[in-house]
N, CA, C and O of each residue as an XYZ file, in Angstrom:
908
protein
N     -36.049     -5.195     20.816
C     -34.953     -5.257     19.841
C     -34.626     -3.877     19.293
O     -33.469     -3.536     19.048
N     -35.706     -3.081     19.106
C     -35.507     -1.740     18.564
C     -34.668     -0.867     19.459
O     -33.918     -0.015     18.982
N     -34.792     -1.076     20.776
C     -34.019     -0.267     21.717
C     -32.531     -0.523     21.579
O     -31.724      0.398     21.707
N     -32.161     -1.775     21.319
C     -30.745     -2.114     21.171
C     -30.142     -1.480     19.930
O     -28.950     -1.175     19.896
N     -30.974     -1.281     18.904
C     -30.479     -0.716     17.651
C     -30.680      0.790     17.572
O     -30.322      1.410     16.570
N     -31.246      1.385     18.616
C     -31.421      2.837     18.648
C     -30.059      3.505     18.673
O     -29.125      3.010     19.304
N     -29.951      4.630     17.984
C     -28.651      5.295     17.843
C     -28.050      5.701     19.174
O     -26.829      5.807     19.291
N     -28.893      5.935     20.196
C     -28.394      6.343     21.507
C     -28.283      5.176     22.485
O     -27.979      5.387     23.659
N     -28.523      3.961     22.027
C     -28.449      2.809     22.917
C     -26.994      2.508     23.272
O     -26.090      2.843     22.507
N     -26.761      1.881     24.423
C     -25.373      1.543     24.811
C     -24.665      0.704     23.751
O     -23.479      0.907     23.489
N     -25.389     -0.242     23.136
C     -24.771     -1.098     22.125
C     -24.281     -0.281     20.935
O     -23.158     -0.474     20.469
N     -25.120      0.633     20.441
C     -24.747      1.438     19.285
C     -23.621      2.396     19.616
O     -22.766      2.665     18.772
N     -23.611      2.918     20.848
C     -22.523      3.815     21.244
C     -21.192      3.062     21.267
O     -20.159      3.584     20.848
N     -21.238      1.825     21.766
C     -20.020      1.012     21.783
C     -19.557      0.710     20.364
O     -18.369      0.818     20.059
N     -20.490      0.333     19.499
C     -20.138      0.023     18.117
C     -19.584      1.254     17.391
O     -18.634      1.152     16.616
N     -20.191      2.419     17.653
C     -19.683      3.660     17.046
C     -18.271      3.967     17.527
O     -17.421      4.397     16.748
N     -18.030      3.744     18.805
C     -16.701      4.001     19.347
C     -15.675      3.031     18.748
O     -14.561      3.431     18.410
N     -16.052      1.777     18.622
C     -15.158      0.793     18.005
C     -14.845      1.200     16.568
O     -13.703      1.098     16.121
N     -15.865      1.659     15.851
C     -15.649      2.114     14.485
C     -14.721      3.317     14.415
O     -13.864      3.400     13.536
N     -14.898      4.249     15.349
C     -14.022      5.428     15.387
C     -12.570      5.029     15.645
O     -11.651      5.559     15.020
N     -12.374      4.092     16.566
C     -11.009      3.653     16.883
C     -10.391      2.909     15.705
O      -9.187      3.008     15.466
N     -11.203      2.175     14.978
C     -10.708      1.474     13.789
C     -10.251      2.468     12.722
O      -9.186      2.306     12.127
N     -11.065      3.493     12.488
C     -10.708      4.533     11.514
C      -9.449      5.264     11.955
O      -8.551      5.517     11.152
N      -9.396      5.600     13.237
C      -8.249      6.330     13.763
C      -6.977      5.496     13.670
O      -5.907      6.022     13.366
N      -7.093      4.205     13.930
C      -5.936      3.314     13.819
C      -5.443      3.253     12.374
O      -4.238      3.263     12.121
N      -6.374      3.191     11.438
C      -6.017      3.172     10.017
C      -5.320      4.471      9.623
O      -4.318      4.448      8.908
N      -5.847      5.598     10.087
C      -5.216      6.887      9.805
C      -3.782      6.912     10.329
O      -2.870      7.375      9.644
N      -3.593      6.410     11.544
C      -2.265      6.421     12.144
C      -1.278      5.586     11.327
O      -0.144      6.006     11.099
N      -1.711      4.412     10.892
C      -0.819      3.549     10.110
C      -0.401      4.245      8.822
O       0.775      4.231      8.457
N      -1.362      4.854      8.134
C      -1.081      5.508      6.857
C      -0.200      6.743      7.045
O       0.789      6.920      6.335
N      -0.562      7.587      7.998
C       0.135      8.860      8.180
C       1.539      8.661      8.745
O       2.426      9.479      8.502
N       1.747      7.579      9.498
C       3.059      7.349     10.116
C       4.060      6.698      9.171
O       5.236      6.575      9.515
N       3.623      6.282      7.998
C       4.518      5.594      7.068
C       5.778      6.410      6.743
O       6.863      5.832      6.685
N       5.677      7.726      6.530
C       6.917      8.483      6.235
C       7.885      8.597      7.410
O       8.987      9.120      7.242
N       7.502      8.119      8.597
C       8.304      8.136      9.824
C       8.468      9.549     10.391
O       8.243      9.766     11.582
N       8.853     10.497      9.561
C       9.042     11.871     10.029
C       7.743     12.455     10.574
O       7.768     13.405     11.357
N       6.616     11.894     10.163
C       5.304     12.421     10.557
C       4.757     11.774     11.820
O       3.645     12.093     12.239
N       5.512     10.874     12.434
C       5.018     10.124     13.590
C       4.588     11.055     14.726
O       3.534     10.850     15.328
N       5.392     12.070     15.020
C       5.075     12.985     16.117
C       3.791     13.746     15.884
O       2.948     13.827     16.777
N       3.627     14.307     14.696
C       2.413     15.054     14.374
C       1.201     14.138     14.355
O       0.110     14.539     14.759
N       1.389     12.900     13.884
C       0.286     11.944     13.841
C      -0.179     11.572     15.243
O      -1.381     11.506     15.499
N       0.759     11.329     16.150
C       0.386     10.999     17.523
C      -0.271     12.183     18.228
O      -1.187     12.002     19.030
N       0.188     13.370     17.933
C      -0.442     14.558     18.506
C      -1.879     14.674     18.017
O      -2.786     14.941     18.806
N      -2.091     14.476     16.721
C      -3.439     14.544     16.151
C      -4.336     13.452     16.727
O      -5.515     13.686     16.992
N      -3.776     12.263     16.919
C      -4.560     11.170     17.501
C      -5.027     11.515     18.910
O      -6.187     11.290     19.255
N      -4.134     12.057     19.717
C      -4.516     12.399     21.088
C      -5.475     13.589     21.127
O      -6.290     13.695     22.043
N      -5.388     14.468     20.161
C      -6.354     15.566     20.041
C      -7.754     14.991     19.878
O      -8.696     15.441     20.529
N      -7.885     14.002     19.012
C      -9.177     13.369     18.758
C      -9.617     12.526     19.943
O     -10.785     12.571     20.330
N      -8.706     11.759     20.524
C      -9.053     10.859     21.617
C      -9.498     11.600     22.870
O     -10.399     11.145     23.574
N      -8.877     12.733     23.149
C      -9.277     13.499     24.330
C     -10.706     13.990     24.189
O     -11.463     14.009     25.160
N     -11.075     14.386     22.976
C     -12.460     14.796     22.742
C     -13.409     13.597     22.850
O     -14.540     13.741     23.314
N     -12.957     12.434     22.427
C     -13.776     11.232     22.516
C     -14.131     10.900     23.962
O     -15.299     10.682     24.285
N     -13.120     10.863     24.832
C     -13.359     10.454     26.210
C     -14.188     11.492     26.964
O     -14.785     11.190     27.997
N     -14.218     12.715     26.440
C     -15.029     13.764     27.061
C     -16.360     13.967     26.342
O     -17.086     14.921     26.623
N     -16.673     13.066     25.415
C     -17.923     13.121     24.642
C     -18.101     14.455     23.941
O     -19.196     15.017     23.916
N     -17.020     14.952     23.377
C     -17.061     16.214     22.641
C     -16.627     16.049     21.185
O     -16.320     17.025     20.501
N     -16.609     14.805     20.727
C     -16.068     14.574     19.393
C     -16.917     15.228     18.314
O     -18.141     15.313     18.413
N     -16.219     15.687     17.281
C     -16.869     16.255     16.116
C     -16.573     15.371     14.920
O     -16.799     14.162     14.965
N     -16.067     15.972     13.843
C     -15.691     15.199     12.662
C     -14.290     14.630     12.876
O     -13.309     15.371     12.942
N     -14.215     13.314     12.984
C     -12.967     12.653     13.361
C     -11.835     12.961     12.385
O     -10.768     13.416     12.797
N     -12.058     12.720     11.111
C     -10.988     12.881     10.120
C     -10.594     14.347      9.987
O      -9.407     14.666      9.923
N     -11.570     15.232      9.946
C     -11.258     16.658      9.828
C     -10.503     17.150     11.056
O      -9.541     17.907     10.930
N     -10.931     16.728     12.240
C     -10.245     17.126     13.461
C      -8.827     16.591     13.510
O      -7.908     17.281     13.950
N      -8.653     15.358     13.058
C      -7.321     14.745     13.044
C      -6.356     15.556     12.190
O      -5.265     15.907     12.640
N      -6.757     15.853     10.963
C      -5.836     16.538     10.059
C      -5.679     18.023     10.397
O      -4.662     18.630     10.061
N      -6.679     18.606     11.058
C      -6.519     19.987     11.516
C      -5.424     20.062     12.580
O      -4.547     20.924     12.523
N      -5.484     19.154     13.543
C      -4.462     19.122     14.586
C      -3.104     18.750     14.000
O      -2.080     19.310     14.390
N      -3.097     17.807     13.066
C      -1.862     17.391     12.406
C      -1.162     18.591     11.777
O       0.047     18.768     11.928
N      -1.930     19.405     11.076
C      -1.372     20.577     10.397
C      -0.905     21.631     11.393
O       0.185     22.185     11.250
N      -1.724     21.905     12.394
C      -1.406     22.955     13.363
C      -0.178     22.627     14.205
O       0.593     23.519     14.555
N       0.001     21.362     14.526
C       1.078     20.953     15.437
C       2.275     20.338     14.723
O       3.211     19.873     15.374
N       2.257     20.332     13.399
C       3.266     19.578     12.658
C       4.695     19.990     13.025
O       5.528     19.131     13.315
N       4.979     21.269     13.015
C       6.345     21.723     13.237
C       6.868     21.334     14.608
O       7.923     20.711     14.721
N       6.127     21.703     15.658
C       6.628     21.450     17.000
C       6.570     19.962     17.347
O       7.476     19.439     17.996
N       5.506     19.281     16.917
C       5.405     17.854     17.190
C       6.521     17.084     16.487
O       7.023     16.093     17.017
N       6.905     17.533     15.305
C       7.989     16.882     14.574
C       9.324     17.092     15.278
O      10.140     16.174     15.353
N       9.546     18.286     15.790
C      10.771     18.547     16.549
C      10.832     17.672     17.801
O      11.888     17.140     18.146
N       9.693     17.529     18.476
C       9.639     16.663     19.645
C       9.929     15.216     19.256
O      10.652     14.514     19.963
N       9.374     14.777     18.148
C       9.587     13.420     17.679
C      11.055     13.177     17.304
O      11.614     12.128     17.622
N      11.668     14.142     16.634
C      13.078     13.988     16.264
C      13.954     13.902     17.500
O      14.929     13.152     17.525
N      13.606     14.674     18.533
C      14.340     14.598     19.790
C      14.180     13.223     20.428
O      15.147     12.649     20.927
N      12.954     12.695     20.411
C      12.704     11.370     20.954
C      13.423     10.305     20.131
O      13.944      9.331     20.675
N      13.444     10.501     18.817
C      14.112      9.546     17.932
C      15.607      9.497     18.219
O      16.219      8.431     18.163
N      16.193     10.649     18.526
C      17.606     10.710     18.884
C      17.875      9.934     20.163
O      18.853      9.192     20.255
N      17.006     10.109     21.145
C      17.150      9.386     22.411
C      17.010      7.884     22.181
O      17.764      7.091     22.745
N      16.034      7.493     21.344
C      15.849      6.070     21.031
C      17.097      5.498     20.375
O      17.525      4.391     20.703
N      17.685      6.257     19.443
C      18.897      5.798     18.757
C      20.040      5.587     19.743
O      20.788      4.615     19.635
N      20.174      6.497     20.704
C      21.225      6.373     21.723
C      21.029      5.103     22.538
O      21.988      4.383     22.816
N      19.777      4.825     22.925
C      19.530      3.641     23.747
C      19.653      2.350     22.953
O      20.063      1.325     23.498
N      19.305      2.388     21.680
C      19.540      1.213     20.840
C      21.044      0.941     20.761
O      21.482     -0.208     20.812
N      21.824      2.013     20.635
C      23.282      1.869     20.638
C      23.788      1.280     21.940
O      24.681      0.433     21.941
N      23.208      1.733     23.063
C      23.608      1.199     24.368
C      23.319     -0.296     24.455
O      24.138     -1.068     24.953
N      22.137     -0.699     23.962
C      21.768     -2.116     24.015
C      22.737     -2.956     23.191
O      23.149     -4.039     23.607
N      23.093     -2.444     22.024
C      24.031     -3.167     21.169
C      25.404     -3.280     21.823
O      26.065     -4.315     21.733
N      25.820     -2.211     22.476
C      27.114     -2.240     23.161
C      27.088     -3.225     24.320
O      28.014     -4.018     24.489
N      26.008     -3.173     25.132
C      25.898     -4.083     26.270
C      25.828     -5.542     25.822
O      26.371     -6.431     26.478
N      25.151     -5.774     24.694
C      24.921     -7.150     24.276
C      26.002     -7.764     23.415
O      26.208     -8.977     23.452
N      26.706     -6.933     22.628
C      27.614     -7.510     21.633
C      29.062     -7.020     21.719
O      29.904     -7.451     20.930
N      29.354     -6.152     22.638
C      30.728     -5.642     22.706
C      31.688     -6.625     23.357
O      32.902     -6.528     23.179
N      31.144     -7.568     24.110
C      31.995     -8.519     24.813
C      32.553     -7.969     26.114
O      33.259     -8.674     26.834
N      32.244     -6.725     26.421
C      32.722     -6.103     27.652
C      31.758     -6.395     28.798
O      30.557     -6.568     28.593
N      32.312     -6.444     30.004
C      31.497     -6.639     31.202
C      31.339     -5.288     31.897
O      32.315     -4.701     32.365
N      30.119     -4.812     31.957
C      29.856     -3.502     32.551
C      29.415     -3.670     34.002
O      28.731     -4.636     34.339
N      29.803     -2.733     34.854
C      29.351     -2.789     36.253
C      27.826     -2.752     36.333
O      27.171     -2.083     35.534
N      27.276     -3.463     37.286
C      25.819     -3.493     37.444
C      25.256     -2.103     37.687
O      24.146     -1.787     37.256
N      26.031     -1.273     38.381
C      25.559      0.080     38.679
C      25.329      0.873     37.397
O      24.384      1.659     37.313
N      26.195      0.669     36.389
C      26.055      1.371     35.116
C      24.806      0.887     34.385
O      24.033      1.688     33.859
N      24.617     -0.425     34.359
C      23.442     -0.997     33.677
C      22.156     -0.527     34.351
O      21.197     -0.156     33.674
N      22.134     -0.543     35.677
C      20.947     -0.110     36.424
C      20.665      1.368     36.175
O      19.512      1.768     36.014
N      21.724      2.174     36.144
C      21.557      3.607     35.902
C      20.971      3.877     34.512
O      20.080      4.713     34.363
N      21.469      3.175     33.505
C      20.967      3.335     32.137
C      19.507      2.904     32.058
O      18.696      3.559     31.405
N      19.175      1.800     32.724
C      17.800      1.310     32.739
C      16.866      2.288     33.445
O      15.741      2.518     33.002
N      17.347      2.862     34.556
C      16.538      3.811     35.319
C      16.235      5.064     34.493
O      15.112      5.570     34.508
N      17.231      5.552     33.783
C      17.028      6.729     32.936
C      16.055      6.405     31.806
O      15.230      7.239     31.434
N      16.152      5.193     31.260
C      15.247      4.777     30.189
C      13.801      4.759     30.674
O      12.897      5.193     29.960
N      13.584      4.256     31.891
C      12.234      4.218     32.467
C      11.726      5.635     32.703
O      10.563      5.937     32.435
N      12.602      6.503     33.204
C      12.242      7.900     33.422
C      11.804      8.559     32.116
O      10.782      9.244     32.074
N      12.574      8.353     31.058
C      12.252      8.954     29.769
C      10.946      8.394     29.204
O      10.177      9.117     28.570
N      10.701      7.104     29.437
C       9.449      6.496     28.992
C       8.256      7.105     29.710
O       7.214      7.346     29.101
N       8.409      7.351     31.000
C       7.340      7.984     31.781
C       7.015      9.365     31.245
O       5.848      9.747     31.161
N       8.043     10.108     30.885
C       7.848     11.452     30.323
C       7.222     11.372     28.940
O       6.363     12.181     28.592
N       7.658     10.385     28.146
C       7.228     10.281     26.754
C       5.727     10.085     26.616
O       5.130     10.580     25.660
N       5.095      9.363     27.561
C       3.668      9.084     27.408
C       2.808     10.341     27.558
O       1.633     10.332     27.190
N       3.383     11.419     28.094
C       2.636     12.668     28.243
C       2.944     13.697     27.163
O       2.190     14.655     26.990
N       4.040     13.512     26.434
C       4.517     14.557     25.533
C       3.499     14.918     24.458
O       3.136     16.086     24.324
N       3.036     13.944     23.695
C       2.132     14.257     22.595
C       0.713     14.619     23.066
O       0.082     15.471     22.441
N       0.186     14.011     24.138
C      -1.074     14.511     24.686
C      -0.988     15.978     25.118
O      -1.913     16.752     24.874
N       0.125     16.360     25.760
C       0.298     17.758     26.153
C       0.404     18.666     24.934
O      -0.165     19.757     24.915
N       1.129     18.214     23.923
C       1.257     18.988     22.697
C      -0.106     19.179     22.031
O      -0.376     20.232     21.453
N      -0.968     18.152     22.114
C      -2.292     18.230     21.510
C      -3.224     19.155     22.273
O      -4.110     19.774     21.684
N      -3.026     19.251     23.592
C      -3.991     19.974     24.435
C      -3.562     21.386     24.810
O      -4.407     22.271     24.940
N      -2.269     21.608     24.985
C      -1.787     22.892     25.473
C      -0.807     23.535     24.501
O      -0.067     22.848     23.797
N      -0.814     24.846     24.474
C       0.126     25.607     23.658
C       1.314     26.009     24.520
O       1.180     26.831     25.427
N       2.461     25.437     24.240
C       3.664     25.704     25.019
C       4.901     25.529     24.162
O       4.868     24.778     23.187
N       5.997     26.207     24.500
C       7.280     25.900     23.849
C       7.694     24.468     24.174
O       7.195     23.878     25.132
N       8.592     23.918     23.389
C       9.049     22.548     23.591
C       9.600     22.346     25.004
O       9.324     21.335     25.649
N      10.377     23.311     25.470
C      10.965     23.210     26.801
C       9.890     23.031     27.868
O      10.017     22.172     28.740
N       8.840     23.832     27.803
C       7.776     23.747     28.803
C       6.973     22.463     28.664
O       6.543     21.885     29.662
N       6.771     22.015     27.428
C       6.044     20.764     27.226
C       6.776     19.606     27.886
O       6.160     18.782     28.561
N       8.086     19.543     27.695
C       8.880     18.481     28.305
C       8.906     18.613     29.829
O       8.847     17.619     30.553
N       8.995     19.848     30.294
C       9.000     20.080     31.738
C       7.676     19.668     32.367
O       7.651     19.012     33.408
N       6.578     20.056     31.728
C       5.257     19.690     32.233
C       5.052     18.176     32.194
O       4.428     17.606     33.089
N       5.581     17.527     31.149
C       5.462     16.075     31.045
C       6.165     15.390     32.210
O       5.653     14.416     32.762
N       7.327     15.893     32.581
C       8.064     15.316     33.700
C       7.317     15.531     35.016
O       7.233     14.626     35.846
N       6.781     16.730     35.198
C       6.040     17.023     36.429
C       4.823     16.115     36.550
O       4.586     15.527     37.605
N       4.051     16.000     35.472
C       2.844     15.176     35.502
C       3.180     13.703     35.694
O       2.452     12.983     36.378
N       4.273     13.255     35.097
C       4.651     11.844     35.204
C       4.897     11.441     36.650
O       4.475     10.365     37.073
N       5.574     12.295     37.411
C       5.885     11.966     38.797
C       4.730     12.297     39.738
O       4.513     11.592     40.724
N       3.997     13.351     39.444
C       2.892     13.751     40.316
C       1.718     12.776     40.219
O       0.878     12.711     41.117
N       1.670     12.027     39.130
C       0.565     11.082     38.923
C       1.135      9.695     38.613
O       0.745      9.058     37.635
N       2.053      9.241     39.450
C       2.814      8.031     39.169
C       1.946      6.796     38.921
O       2.213      6.068     37.964
N       0.913      6.520     39.738
C       0.095      5.325     39.460
C      -0.559      5.360     38.079
O      -0.578      4.351     37.375
N      -1.091      6.515     37.694
C      -1.710      6.625     36.380
C      -0.659      6.553     35.268
O      -0.918      6.023     34.187
N       0.512      7.086     35.548
C       1.598      7.006     34.564
C       1.956      5.558     34.279
O       2.162      5.178     33.126
N       2.031      4.749     35.330
C       2.341      3.328     35.171
C       1.240      2.621     34.378
O       1.519      1.779     33.525
N      -0.007      2.976     34.671
C      -1.130      2.376     33.941
C      -1.109      2.777     32.466
O      -1.446      1.973     31.596
N      -0.715      4.017     32.188
C      -0.615      4.461     30.798
C       0.449      3.661     30.046
O       0.232      3.243     28.909
N       1.588      3.454     30.684
C       2.645      2.651     30.066
C       2.137      1.233     29.821
O       2.430      0.628     28.790
N       1.370      0.707     30.785
C       0.814     -0.639     30.633
C      -0.152     -0.704     29.447
O      -0.187     -1.705     28.731
N      -0.917      0.334     29.242
C      -1.839      0.383     28.100
C      -1.075      0.251     26.786
O      -1.456     -0.519     25.905
N       0.006      1.014     26.671
C       0.791      0.989     25.439
C       1.537     -0.335     25.259
O       1.791     -0.757     24.131
N       1.887     -0.988     26.368
C       2.627     -2.252     26.294
C       1.714     -3.437     26.020
O       2.180     -4.488     25.581
N       0.431     -3.282     26.271
C      -0.508     -4.397     26.162
C      -0.507     -5.086     24.794
O      -0.484     -6.315     24.748
N      -0.531     -4.336     23.661
C      -0.501     -5.023     22.358
C       0.732     -5.901     22.176
O       0.638     -6.981     21.592
N       1.884     -5.456     22.665
C       3.100     -6.261     22.555
C       2.991     -7.536     23.375
O       3.428     -8.604     22.945
N       2.402     -7.413     24.559
C       2.222     -8.585     25.417
C       1.261     -9.571     24.768
O       1.494    -10.779     24.784
N       0.172     -9.045     24.193
C      -0.809     -9.907     23.532
C      -0.175    -10.669     22.376
O      -0.386    -11.872     22.223
N       0.609     -9.955     21.562
C       1.270    -10.598     20.428
C       2.278    -11.649     20.886
O       2.453    -12.674     20.227
N       2.927    -11.397     21.995
C       3.929    -12.341     22.496
C       3.297    -13.663     22.913
O       3.855    -14.733     22.667
N       2.126    -13.583     23.548
C       1.491    -14.789     24.067
C       0.501    -15.429     23.095
O       0.150    -16.599     23.253
N       0.046    -14.673     22.090
C      -0.933    -15.238     21.167
C      -0.793    -14.622     19.778
O      -1.075    -13.441     19.578
N      -0.359    -15.428     18.836
C      -0.250    -14.947     17.456
C      -1.623    -14.791     16.816
O      -1.771    -14.085     15.819
N      -2.634    -15.454     17.392
C      -3.983    -15.350     16.847
C      -4.577    -13.952     17.052
O      -5.514    -13.556     16.357
N      -4.021    -13.216     18.012
C      -4.533    -11.872     18.300
C      -3.872    -10.814     17.432
O      -4.132     -9.623     17.601
N      -3.019    -11.236     16.503
C      -2.282    -10.280     15.683
C      -3.212     -9.395     14.854
O      -2.954     -8.202     14.699
N      -4.278     -9.967     14.327
C      -5.219     -9.181     13.526
C      -5.854     -8.075     14.367
O      -5.994     -6.940     13.912
N      -6.235     -8.419     15.598
C      -6.811     -7.409     16.496
C      -5.812     -6.290     16.763
O      -6.173     -5.114     16.790
N      -4.560     -6.668     16.958
C      -3.514     -5.673     17.216
C      -3.318     -4.780     15.991
O      -3.113     -3.574     16.129
N      -3.378     -5.362     14.803
C      -3.235     -4.572     13.579
C      -4.371     -3.569     13.441
O      -4.161     -2.437     13.006
N      -5.579     -3.993     13.815
C      -6.759     -3.142     13.647
C      -6.880     -2.077     14.737
O      -7.375     -0.978     14.484
N      -6.430     -2.403     15.942
C      -6.647     -1.488     17.072
C      -5.393     -1.260     17.920
O      -5.476     -0.633     18.976
N      -4.252     -1.750     17.484
C      -3.063     -1.741     18.331
C      -2.483     -0.385     18.649
O      -1.704     -0.257     19.593
N      -2.846      0.643     17.879
C      -2.354      1.996     18.158
C      -3.412      2.818     18.868
O      -3.144      3.417     19.910
N      -4.607      2.850     18.309
C      -5.658      3.730     18.824
C      -6.252      3.251     20.145
O      -6.530      4.067     21.024
N      -6.453      1.935     20.300
C      -7.093      1.433     21.515
C      -6.250      1.668     22.773
O      -6.790      2.146     23.770
N      -4.945      1.352     22.769
C      -4.143      1.666     23.957
C      -4.099      3.167     24.256
O      -4.146      3.578     25.416
N      -4.009      3.981     23.198
C      -3.991      5.431     23.395
C      -5.329      5.928     23.943
O      -5.374      6.893     24.705
N      -6.413      5.264     23.549
C      -7.742      5.608     24.076
C      -7.803      5.324     25.575
O      -8.336      6.121     26.347
N      -7.251      4.177     25.976
C      -7.186      3.875     27.402
C      -6.344      4.888     28.159
O      -6.699      5.294     29.265
N      -5.229      5.294     27.565
C      -4.381      6.306     28.185
C      -5.104      7.640     28.294
O      -4.939      8.370     29.272
N      -5.915      7.955     27.272
C      -6.646      9.228     27.277
C      -7.640      9.299     28.433
O      -7.844     10.367     29.009
N      -8.259      8.168     28.776
C      -9.149      8.143     29.937
C      -8.389      8.490     31.208
O      -8.942      9.093     32.128
N      -7.120      8.106     31.253
C      -6.314      8.364     32.443
C      -5.829      9.807     32.505
O      -5.946     10.453     33.546
N      -5.280     10.324     31.393
C      -4.725     11.678     31.456
C      -5.782     12.775     31.323
O      -5.490     13.938     31.602
N      -6.985     12.435     30.910
C      -8.041     13.447     30.817
C      -8.300     14.090     32.177
O      -8.387     15.313     32.286
N      -8.422     13.262     33.210
C      -8.646     13.791     34.557
C      -7.456     14.579     35.066
O      -7.623     15.558     35.792
N      -6.250     14.158     34.690
C      -5.041     14.884     35.093
C      -5.032     16.274     34.475
O      -4.722     17.257     35.148
N      -5.373     16.355     33.192
C      -5.364     17.641     32.504
C      -6.410     18.598     33.071
O      -6.207     19.812     33.087
N      -7.527     18.047     33.534
C      -8.592     18.900     34.065
C      -8.135     19.710     35.275
O      -8.706     20.755     35.584
N      -7.098     19.216     35.957
C      -6.596     19.931     37.126
C      -5.963     21.266     36.753
O      -5.900     22.172     37.584
N      -5.492     21.401     35.510
C      -4.817     22.633     35.100
C      -5.595     23.400     34.036
O      -5.114     24.401     33.505
N      -6.791     22.925     33.730
C      -7.620     23.616     32.751
C      -8.551     24.587     33.454
O      -8.952     24.337     34.590
N      -8.906     25.690     32.803
C      -9.861     26.618     33.403
C     -11.236     25.983     33.491
O     -11.553     25.065     32.734
N     -12.056     26.474     34.419
C     -13.394     25.903     34.583
C     -14.267     26.155     33.369
O     -15.111     25.328     33.024
N     -14.072     27.280     32.729
C     -14.827     27.585     31.516
C     -13.851     27.865     30.400
O     -12.811     28.493     30.601
N     -14.197     27.395     29.234
C     -13.326     27.577     28.086
C     -14.165     27.644     26.827
O     -15.009     26.779     26.592
N     -13.938     28.665     26.016
C     -14.672     28.785     24.771
C     -14.138     27.762     23.783
O     -12.932     27.667     23.555
N     -15.055     26.997     23.199
C     -14.680     25.924     22.291
C     -15.257     26.198     20.922
O     -16.425     26.563     20.791
N     -14.436     26.022     19.901
C     -14.876     26.275     18.536
C     -15.866     25.213     18.088
O     -16.071     24.209     18.770
N     -16.479     25.447     16.927
C     -17.500     24.540     16.420
C     -16.973     23.130     16.223
O     -17.708     22.164     16.427
N     -15.713     22.994     15.831
C     -15.153     21.668     15.607
C     -14.491     21.122     16.865
O     -13.747     20.143     16.814
N     -14.775     21.778     18.013
C     -14.315     21.332     19.320
C     -12.811     21.404     19.492
O     -12.246     20.626     20.262
N     -12.153     22.306     18.805
C     -10.705     22.450     18.979
C     -10.420     23.123     20.308
O     -11.212     23.929     20.796
N      -9.284     22.783     20.883
C      -8.885     23.339     22.168
C      -7.788     24.368     21.974
O      -6.946     24.223     21.087
N      -7.791     25.395     22.789
C      -6.713     26.374     22.766
C      -6.483     26.848     24.186
O      -7.328     27.527     24.768
N      -5.348     26.494     24.735
C      -5.065     26.819     26.128
C      -3.578     26.978     26.326
O      -2.789     26.167     25.840
N      -3.193     28.017     27.036
C      -1.786     28.305     27.278
C      -1.456     28.039     28.735
O      -2.134     28.550     29.627
N      -0.428     27.249     28.988
C       0.097     27.078     30.343
C       1.330     27.949     30.458
O       2.299     27.749     29.725
N       1.309     28.920     31.371
C       2.473     29.773     31.515
C       3.317     29.301     32.699
O       2.968     28.348     33.396
N       4.417     29.984     32.900
C       5.352     29.574     33.944
C       4.708     29.594     35.329
O       5.032     28.754     36.169
N       3.806     30.536     35.579
C       3.217     30.660     36.890
C       2.323     29.482     37.235
O       2.117     29.181     38.410
N       1.785     28.804     36.206
C       0.860     27.710     36.441
C       1.522     26.340     36.437
O       0.853     25.332     36.664
N       2.823     26.289     36.182
C       3.476     24.990     36.035
C       3.451     24.202     37.334
O       3.377     22.973     37.302
N       3.512     24.882     38.484
C       3.514     24.191     39.736
C       2.164     23.490     39.962
O       2.080     22.516     40.710
N       1.116     23.998     39.307
C      -0.195     23.398     39.477
C      -0.384     22.144     38.643
O      -1.404     21.468     38.769
N       0.596     21.818     37.781
C       0.459     20.655     36.918
C       0.391     19.366     37.705
O      -0.148     18.364     37.236
N       0.934     19.400     38.890
C       0.857     18.195     39.718
C      -0.501     18.047     40.325
O      -0.750     17.087     41.054
């Protein structure tokens, strides 16, 4: 019995991880309330999650808010850009559904295809912002390259994020679980997927600070290696 309760036992490691995800989910709910902070919050979450999947985690809350502060400006600009795109597509849906006009199938398919493309890019944006130092243009470019170069994993990442919605649709009893883990758990699954992708463009050795913060620059010459 003592082995199961040992701090290094598999059971305790799982329980510690569940606790970390619960705390992280709570942080995300609180920090995202102002809406404008959503981008910085997601960047901070992925900063913490990437360290988790690589067993390099330090102080969760301190690491979260350090990344939040460091990436606030650029992550917020990225979020506002994404918010603009979301607003455009919400407008498209309203027009398609309530305008009374009949649109050619080719137009509807084209709009849907672009939406899927943007979704594929979006799942990499904040993880890249958390891990690499780049201008917004390069972050978006790298996200597009990684999305297509790693298409199966990209699809799995989208599935991870969609899972809470699917669970809620089929079972209202799972709503509490979704509230407690609906943000952090899917992102944790995605982090397991993109961690290996990022390793392809990371140096073999990298000096890491005491709190396990990452600092890495991807320049133009290395962008082709992102695939």
